[in-house]
C-alpha positions as semicolon CSV with decimal commas, in nm:
position;residue;x (nm);y (nm);z (nm)
1;M;0,602;-1,763;3,686
2;T;0,527;-1,775;3,316
3;W;0,623;-1,465;3,124
4;T;0,323;-1,347;2,923
5;P;0,269;-1,043;2,701
6;S;0,067;-0,885;2,979
7;A;0,363;-0,911;3,213
8;T;0,535;-0,614;3,050
9;R;0,406;-0,272;2,953
10;R;0,488;-0,163;2,601
11;L;0,678;0,160;2,608
12;G;0,499;0,306;2,306
13;T;0,601;0,671;2,283
14;A;0,696;0,706;2,649
15;V;0,955;0,982;2,687
16;A;1,318;0,918;2,601
17;I;1,306;0,544;2,668
18;V;1,135;0,473;2,339
19;T;1,439;0,594;2,148
20;L;1,616;0,276;2,248
21;A;1,361;0,072;2,056
22;I;1,444;0,238;1,724
23;L;1,821;0,212;1,739
24;P;1,973;0,039;1,438
25;L;2,052;-0,331;1,478
26;S;2,410;-0,265;1,376
27;G;2,612;-0,312;1,691
28;C;2,300;-0,441;1,865
29;L;2,156;-0,300;2,185
30;Y;2,471;-0,322;2,391
31;A;2,655;-0,055;2,199
32;Q;2,402;0,191;2,342
33;I;2,444;0,078;2,704
34;P;2,733;0,222;2,910
35;A;3,040;0,007;2,864
36;A;3,078;-0,018;3,240
37;A;2,803;-0,189;3,433
38;P;2,668;-0,002;3,737
39;S;2,976;-0,124;3,928
40;S;3,219;-0,407;3,955
41;A;3,088;-0,742;4,071
42;P;3,123;-0,881;4,422
43;S;3,406;-1,128;4,461
44;P;3,362;-1,365;4,755
45;G;3,604;-1,613;4,605
46;T;3,363;-1,776;4,364
47;E;3,333;-1,729;3,988
48;T;3,135;-1,425;3,880
49;D;2,967;-1,580;3,577
50;G;2,696;-1,743;3,783
51;T;2,666;-2,083;3,950
52;D;2,468;-2,394;3,879
53;A;2,133;-2,341;4,048
54;P;2,046;-2,569;4,343
55;D;1,779;-2,833;4,287
56;A;1,538;-2,684;4,542
57;P;1,479;-2,355;4,721
58;T;1,615;-2,303;5,070
59;G;1,513;-2,052;5,335
60;G;1,177;-1,972;5,179
61;T;1,030;-1,971;4,831
62;T;0,991;-1,597;4,763
63;L;1,204;-1,287;4,780
64;T;0,970;-0,993;4,736
65;F;1,088;-0,634;4,751
66;E;0,974;-0,620;5,113
67;E;1,138;-0,951;5,204
68;G;1,464;-0,827;5,057
69;L;1,485;-0,576;5,340
70;D;1,518;-0,865;5,587
71;L;1,837;-0,998;5,427
72;D;2,159;-0,990;5,625
73;P;2,397;-0,729;5,480
74;D;2,656;-1,004;5,422
75;T;2,423;-1,220;5,214
76;Y;2,576;-1,319;4,880
77;I;2,339;-1,295;4,583
78;E;2,418;-1,408;4,229
79;W;2,281;-1,554;3,909
80;G;2,263;-1,931;3,882
81;D;2,376;-2,026;3,531
82;G;2,119;-2,255;3,374
83;F;2,244;-2,216;3,016
84;I;2,594;-2,350;3,069
85;A;2,512;-2,701;2,944
86;D;2,212;-2,615;2,726
87;E;2,272;-2,691;2,356
88;Q;2,015;-2,428;2,257
89;W;2,244;-2,157;2,395
90;E;2,597;-2,051;2,309
91;M;2,839;-1,835;2,505
92;V;2,875;-1,509;2,312
93;S;3,086;-1,321;2,565
94;P;3,234;-1,488;2,874
95;D;3,267;-1,322;3,213
96;D;3,420;-0,982;3,151
97;G;3,566;-0,946;3,499
98;N;3,303;-0,687;3,590
99;G;3,015;-0,924;3,661
100;G;2,875;-0,946;3,308
101;W;2,848;-1,221;3,047
102;T;2,630;-1,289;2,742
103;Y;2,462;-1,592;2,592
104;G;2,306;-1,619;2,247
105;T;2,048;-1,850;2,099
106;A;2,192;-2,120;1,874
107;D;2,009;-1,971;1,576
108;G;2,171;-1,631;1,636
109;T;1,846;-1,435;1,665
110;C;1,866;-1,334;2,033
111;T;2,123;-1,247;2,294
112;V;2,081;-1,241;2,672
113;R;2,311;-1,029;2,882
114;F;2,350;-1,109;3,253
115;W;2,509;-0,886;3,515
116;Q;2,560;-0,897;3,891
117;G;2,750;-0,654;4,110
118;H;2,764;-0,374;4,364
119;M;2,545;-0,071;4,295
120;T;2,798;0,202;4,369
121;D;2,703;0,396;4,054
122;V;2,326;0,361;4,100
123;P;2,114;0,629;4,276
124;V;1,983;0,377;4,528
125;V;1,678;0,460;4,739
126;E;1,768;0,312;5,076
127;G;1,507;0,072;5,206
128;D;1,322;0,056;4,872
129;D;1,427;-0,235;4,652
130;S;1,157;-0,157;4,394
131;A;1,260;0,205;4,337
132;S;1,626;0,104;4,339
133;S;1,555;-0,162;4,075
134;D;1,405;0,115;3,862
135;A;1,724;0,310;3,924
136;I;1,933;0,029;3,775
137;L;1,715;0,039;3,463
138;G;1,759;0,415;3,458
139;V;2,139;0,383;3,461
140;L;2,127;0,137;3,171
141;L;1,890;0,355;2,970
142;E;2,057;0,682;3,075
143;T;1,713;0,799;3,187
144;P;1,606;0,946;3,525
145;T;1,450;0,695;3,761
146;A;1,139;0,914;3,779
147;D;1,081;0,850;3,408
148;I;1,139;0,476;3,441
149;T;0,894;0,408;3,725
150;P;0,569;0,495;3,539
151;V;0,651;0,268;3,244
152;A;0,812;-0,023;3,430
153;T;0,613;-0,316;3,566
154;T;0,680;-0,572;3,837
155;G;0,762;-0,929;3,737
156;E;0,955;-1,220;3,882
157;F;1,292;-1,385;3,844
158;S;1,321;-1,743;3,967
159;Y;1,435;-1,805;4,323
160;M;1,709;-2,063;4,392
161;A;1,598;-2,295;4,109
162;G;1,481;-2,218;3,755
163;G;1,109;-2,205;3,691
164;N;1,010;-2,118;4,047
165;G;0,948;-1,745;4,017
166;G;0,934;-1,568;4,350
167;V;1,198;-1,292;4,319
168;E;1,026;-0,963;4,245
169;M;1,198;-0,741;3,989
170;R;1,121;-0,445;3,764
171;Q;1,111;-0,460;3,385
172;V;1,066;-0,257;3,068
173;S;1,028;-0,373;2,707
174;A;0,972;-0,245;2,357
175;V;0,911;-0,362;2,001
176;D;1,011;-0,192;1,680
177;G;0,905;-0,384;1,372
178;S;1,052;-0,733;1,402
179;R;1,303;-0,630;1,669
180;S;1,223;-0,656;2,039
181;W;1,406;-0,613;2,366
182;L;1,330;-0,662;2,732
183;M;1,530;-0,541;3,031
184;A;1,474;-0,655;3,391
185;A;1,657;-0,569;3,715
186;R;1,650;-0,633;4,087
187;A;1,824;-0,427;4,353
188;F;1,895;-0,550;4,705
189;T;1,945;-0,238;4,913
190;Q;2,033;-0,431;5,229
191;T;2,337;-0,585;5,062
192;G;2,419;-0,313;4,809
193;V;2,403;-0,567;4,525
194;G;2,201;-0,562;4,206
195;L;2,135;-0,795;3,912
196;Y;1,992;-0,745;3,567
197;T;1,933;-0,923;3,241
198;I;1,876;-0,781;2,894
199;V;1,711;-0,980;2,616
200;D;1,766;-0,842;2,266
201;C;1,612;-1,017;1,964
202;T;1,620;-0,947;1,592
203;A;1,280;-1,117;1,582
204;N;0,982;-1,026;1,798
205;D;1,067;-1,297;2,049
206;A;1,197;-1,112;2,357
207;E;0,913;-1,217;2,586
208;K;0,935;-1,581;2,478
209;I;1,310;-1,578;2,531
210;M;1,264;-1,418;2,873
211;D;1,041;-1,714;2,956
212;A;1,336;-1,939;2,877
213;V;1,568;-1,723;3,089
214;T;1,350;-1,748;3,398
215;E;1,280;-2,116;3,338
216;A;1,649;-2,209;3,332
217;N;1,821;-1,944;3,544
218;A;1,761;-1,839;3,903
219;I;1,871;-1,590;4,164
220;V;2,084;-1,782;4,415
221;V;2,100;-1,648;4,771
222;T;2,373;-1,764;5,009
223;P;2,348;-1,643;5,373
């Protein structure tokens, strides 16, 4: 799925969320996000900084919020790392041991934070992957889920291979002058696992960069 400007709803003056858009660039966006991710990452014996995405989808081509409820509780879900050998991207912060790592564009204008892990600190709504995805965004923005839902929109991560789309997620974005950011998350209530990515640009390029994220990186599901 191609990421277009219409795919995200501008936050405008929406409640407390808009305050994030006017934070100073000093320290970047991540200084305002809780140091700890929603929880520690799952550790099934593989590396937590993502895996190379398979060449083709297996077991279906979509993973909607409703389809996520059919997953086996033991299913392992993670980011596939499509930037690892891409010269346009540089590792800014390697796996931190808690399921998070960050890439930056080679020109230094944007960073992309990835995270995967168990949602023990998220107010999950059992049986509702959409609402629980909003809850992840709420934890990151320190904002009640009820305030996130009206301003978030539904988009897609890629499923099993970059550029496929198919994995429904929830997203919010904002622009302040030349700075832009975009935050997207997906919760899997059947497995207790969540994933998110945060794009933060000093130029108004967050949506274009998110296109690159979904084109190269995918959600990998292992039964």
